[in-house]
N, C-alpha and C positions, 0 to 999 in steps of 0.2 A: 343618447344613450339608453339602454335597456333600464326598465325600471324595477323590474322582477329580478331578484337576488339570484345570484349562482349558490348554493346552497354547500358547506363542505362538512364532512365529518372528519374530526381529528381523532385519531387513536393512538392514546398515550398521551399523558400530560407531566410528562417530568422535564428534565433539564430543557431539551429542546422543544418538546411539546408547547410549555407554557411558554416559552419564546415567541413560536408561531401565534400563538394564541392571542398574545401582547399586541404583537407587530398587526394583525390583522384587523385589531381594535383599535389601536392606536393611528394607525395609518389607512384606514378604513376608504375615506374620501380618495385619497390619493390611489389606492389599489383599483379602487370602481373607476377613476380618471384612465388609470393605464390598460383595464380590461375591457370598459366600454359597458360596464355592469357593475351593481352593487355585488359584494360579497361577503356572506353572511354567514356564521359559524353555527352549525344547526346541531351539534350535539359534540360532545367530549368523553370516549371512553378508557375510565380508569380500572385499578384494581382495587385503589382506596379510596372510596365515594366521600370518608368522612375529613379526608385533608382539605385544610384550606387551600385554594388557591385563587390568590389574588387577582381581580377584574376579570373572572368568570361566574358568569351567571350558574349557580348551584343548580338550576333546574334544567340547564344542558350537560349537568355530569350523569354519565350512567356508566352502570357495569357488565351492561350487556352490549359489547361490540359488536355480535351478529345481528342482533334486533337494528342498530344504529345503520349499519351497511346495508339491510335490507329493507329500508325504510321506501325505498321507490322516489323519493324527490331527491336523493343524493346526487349531487354532480360530479363532486370530486372527493373520493378518501386520503386524507394523508395520513400516510403509518408512520409513526416514530415510536413504534414499541419495540421494536429488533429481533432478533432470535428466528427462528425457523416455524415453530409454532406458539400459540394459532395465526402467527402474521400470514403465512401463506395461504389457509384457507379464509381466511377473511379479505386477501385481497383478491384471491379469486372470487369468491362471493360478492366483491363488490363491481366486479367487470362483468360479472353474471346477471346483475342487478342494473346493468346498465351504467354505471358510474367510470371514471376515469380513477388515475392512481396517482399518489405522489409519494415516494418513499426514499427512505435514509436507509434501508436496512442491506448493507453490504453484504452481510453472509449469507441471507436468503438469496439476494440477487446474484452470489457467484456460484450459489450451488445448484439453484433451480430458475434462473433468468430466462433461460430458452421457453420453459413450459408456461410460467408468466406472461412472456411476450407473447405466445402462441394463443393463450385465452384470451389477451387485450386485444388481439387480432382478429378472434372470431367474433367479438361482442362489439369491434368497433371503439375501443376504448385508447387511451393513453395510457403510458408506462413511462412515467419520468421519474430520474434516480439520480440528479446533480450531487445531492447531500450525502450520496453513499461513499465518496470518495474525495479526501481533502477537504472537507469541511466546505468554508465559503468561496474556496479557491473555484473558477469558471474553470473547467476540464473538460467534464462528459459532453457537454455541448458544442465545444469547440471541435472535440476529436470527432465527435459523431455530425457535426454541419458544416463548422468553416472550416474542415481539412477534410471533407467528403470528397474532395476532387484530386485530391494530393495521394502519394504512397505514402503509408509512415512505417519508418523503419525500424524505429527504436524507440521504446519511451522506458525512462528511468527515472525512478524517484524516491524522495524520502515523504512516504505517506503516512507515517505516524508521528506525531507532535511527543508520545511519553520516549520512545526510543532515542528520538533526537535528542531532545534533550538530556537525558543519561550520558549519552554518549558526548555530546557536547562539553558536560561539567566534567566526563572524566578526559577530556581534551586538553580545557582550559585551565583545570586545577591540577590535573595529574592523580586524582581521585582512582579508587578502584569502584570495581561494579557496584559491589554492595553497596557502598556507601552513598555512590550518587543515586541508586535505586532507593535508599530511605530518604535522600534530599529530596527526591522526585515526589514521594507519597507523601512526605511531609507539607510539602506545597501543593498537595492536590493533583499534580501532575500524572501520579499513577495509582491506579486504584488496590485496593488492599491487596486482590489477587491479581497480578499484572501479568499473568500467564500470557494471555491474549495477544498483549504488545509485544513483551520482552521476546517469546517464543515464535515471532512472527505470522499468528496466526493472522490476527486483524490485516498485516500488510499485505498478506497472500489471499484475502478473501478481495481488496483491491485492486491485486493485481491480476486476478483472473477478470474481475471486470474491464479493465482497462485494455487489457489485451484481446478480448475479445470486440472490444469497439476499434478499436488501432488495426485489427488486422481481420475485421470482418470472419471471424471465424469465433465458434463457440469453444469456451474456453473454462473449463470447470475449477472448482478450487481444488478439486481431487488432481488437478494437472499441472498446479503449480508448485515445484518445487522449495520447500521451505527451510528454513536455519536458523536459528534465534539466535541472540548476542550473549546468553549467559557466560560464553567462556573468554568474551574479550579481556583483556587485563590492561593492565597501564604498561605495561611490557610492549605491547602491540602497539601502543602510541608511540612510544619512544621511536620503535621500528618505524613507524608511519613517517613521524619527523624526518628521520634521516633520509627516507625518500623523498621528501617534500610533498608527504601526504597527509591525510585526516582519515579517520574511519567513520561511516556511516552503514545504517541499516538502509540498505536498497530494494527497491522493488524493480525488478526489470524485465522487460518484456520484449522481445525481439523476434525480426525475422531472418530467418538462415540467409546466408550470403547469396544462394541459389534462388531462393524466395519459394520452395516447396515446403518449408515448414517454419515453426514459430516456436519460442519457448518462453516460458515465465517461471520467474524465480524471485525467491525473497530470501536474503542471505548479507551479514557482513561484509564490507569491501574497504579497500584501501582505494581512496579517489585523489587526484592530484590536487593540491592546495589554488591552483589555476583554474580548476572546474568551478562554473558556477556552483554547484551544490555544495560546496565545501564550505560555502560563505555561510550556509541554510545554519541560523542558532538558534538555541532552547527550543521551543515546542514549535515553531513554524513546520510547514510540508512546504515543498518544492518539487513539481515535476518537468523531466528534462527532455522535450519531444524533437526527433530527430527524422526529418521528411525528405522526400526528394526536391520538391517546388519550395517550400515554405523553407527550408534548413533549419537551424536549429532555434527551436525556442522555448522559453521556462516560463512555468505558472507558479506563481509565488505567494502566499499569505497563510493566514491560521487555518488550521486543518481542524480542528474540532472547536469544542464550546458550544454554549447554548444558543449565544446571537449569532456568530458566525456561521454555525450550521442552518438555523431559522433562515437567515439570509437565502442559502441557497435552495432551502424548501419554498420559500415565498418566492422565489424567484421560478421554480418549476412550476409554483401553483398558477401565476399570471400568466404561463403559456399553456398551460393546457386549460385554463379559463378562457383564454382566446381562442383557442381551436374549439370549445363546446359552442362558443356562441357563432363560428364561422363554419360548423359542421364539418370540420377537418380534425385531422389525427397529425400528430408529429412524427416523428422519424420511428420506425420499430426498430425491431431486429435487423440487423443487416449481415448474415452471416454467410450470403453467397460463396466466399471463396473458399469455406471450407477445409482449409489448412490441417494438418495434422500435428498436433503438436507431441514435440522431439523429447526424449529424455533429456536427465537432467547430463549425462554422460555424452551428450554430443557437443554440450555448450563449451566454446571455446574461449579462453582468455589468458590471462598471465596469473601469476601464483606466489605469493610471499610465502615461505616456507621456512619455519624456525626450527631447528633441532638441537637435541642434547647429544652430544657425542661425547667420547673417551678423547681425551688432550694429547693425541699420541702421533707420529707419523702414520702417514698412509691414508688416514680418515677422510680427506678431501678426494683422492684417488677413487675410495671405494664408493663413497657416495655420488660421486660425477659419472660414474660406471652405471650405477642403476639407473639414473636419469637418462644416460645416453641407449641402455637398453629396452627403454619403454619408449624413445621417442619423443622425449621432453628436453627440449634445449633449454640450456641456463643460461640465462643474462647475466648476474653477478653473484659473487658468492662473498661473503663476511664470517669472518671465524674470530670468535674472542675469546681468550683464555682466561682461566680462573684469575689472573691478575690484573682483568679488566682491558689488557691492551688488545689492538684489534689489529688482526692480520689482513693483507691483503688477498684479492684475489688468485688463489693458487699458492699460497703460500701456508705452512703449517705454525697454527698459534704455541707448540711446545711441545712436551710431554709428560704423560701422568695426569691425575686428577680429572677434571671435564671442563668442557668447553661448549658455546653456543655456537653455534653454524646456522647462519641466515642465508639460505636460496633464494633468489628471484627470476623465475623463467620467465622465457619467451611465451607467447602464445600456445597454446597446448588444449588438447581437450581435457573434459573435467574426468572422463572415464581414463585418459592415459595418466593424468596425476593420481588419480585414487590407486591406479596399480604401481604407480613409483611409493607412494608413500607405504603401501603394504609391504613392498620388498625391502625398503628402509625399516621396516618396524622387525626385519627378521636379519638385521645386521648386528653381529656382536657389538661393534663398535659404534650404533647408534643405540644411545639409552632411552630417547623416548622423542615422540613429534609434541613438541611445546605448543606450536600453533600453526595452521594453515589458514591463510587470507588470501581472497581473489583479488584483483587489481582491476580495476574499471574507469572508465572515464577518461582514457587516454588520447 
């Protein structure tokens, strides 16, 4: 074993960073044995130096992150501060000064991953980021290494624990969205400002990263269609159960049937209760991968939290340190396919549409005509009158008052469905479109 230690600079010492420092200290001997050399925490860059950080030598703490990464003797920089700046500049500087980088920064990687990989390649450094997607779940490395010889066609997953907790609570208790969100906040699963989670920004960044790796194509955050979950209601879950489904906020990355393009999207969707993702409860994450040779694979586990995320960071740290000792680098960006990213309108799936309509004869015929005119084939129709009684497909619910009409389609393009809904809203007999939900995983 080499006696000279590999030196690590830690940028950020919050929930994740403090766990990284703790594990590096308490598991120092094991890490040294696995790597082949000791690993030394050489400095910790923070914004508030006066805060007590148990187990960290105060002499290592600095507010000058730039000076830390520029020291010249740093082998690996671990970045867990998040955000775009100063993280981007610090990572770039680290590469220019000869270090490799381990990051958990999903937002930065989704926006500027290609540029960071280019700088890493230019200076012979590694860029690893297992912790950027799905916390402790081994996912990035299996996609870019274990499945490197396979053709991945689809990646579909629950990649945000906060949203899964909220939707699971709505499903299991019948709670409304706000009630479930309030409970998630009280339990610490949701931030005081939950926008990044519930509006799908967090999941969209992860979808961009997953799509890029899975399809060997550069996919940026701007390429990902995003839809939040604030409009999901208890009534949607009732409808989902009637179809044998539940509702999840999904990140979906797909290769087109002809293989000529890819799509990446985040939105709520109904999935059958028989699908493995339907049984992912609480704040857990899971990602379902479909490939030509390996078939269907699912990766499951805690997707956030200090210790789980630190586990992923330390796994990358061991890999990068081993590369430093051998004089090699790991897999970089593999964007050789350079497939175009298709717009959301090209996505083909099934849809569940709930309409508030006038409860009188002829409504079903008018609605069916609109679907036919836009090339969207109807699978089933369910109409319920104001008395709560349901009518079978093709029957009218009654006359006068209002009714709820639920239409489930066969597969159609998102553009065709959008045109259909726009035309439905113009019908005098349609009082409103109560809900539109995609149906996935069948």
